[in-house]
Phi, psi and omega in degrees: 000140182287153177248351177231152180290136180285345182267306185254345180084002178287162181289139175274119184263335182271099184287341182283334180283146179255010178286159177265356181247150180284173183298321180295320181284336178277345185293138178267152177296145180288139175269331175219153178232124181298139175216097184062234178269000183244184176227146172268148177246105183291143177284138182248008183260214182278161179228153173274188182294339179258018178065028174268143182296141175237141175230118184057036177081359180245151180303135180251123183050059180290152177134176180275143181249147178298324184279349183064018174262112184298331183269007181286131180246019175282114183298338178290342182269352180284132177273120181267124177268140180252000000 
């Protein structure tokens, strides 16, 4: 049995698992993130230099969000200016 992760090289602490990767490397990306009584939907595409979502090289859902998560793509979290 391996003692280090084959992906990151970190120590494997869970001796009962027979995987070659540590828990952090086995983790899948979140599809939703809890925010109060609602959920944020993280962007999975490209980002600009300020971590704002890009789609086909153009800003996707630009603006300030209620949740303060720049990568949130939940349209309900966008602050609409009048």
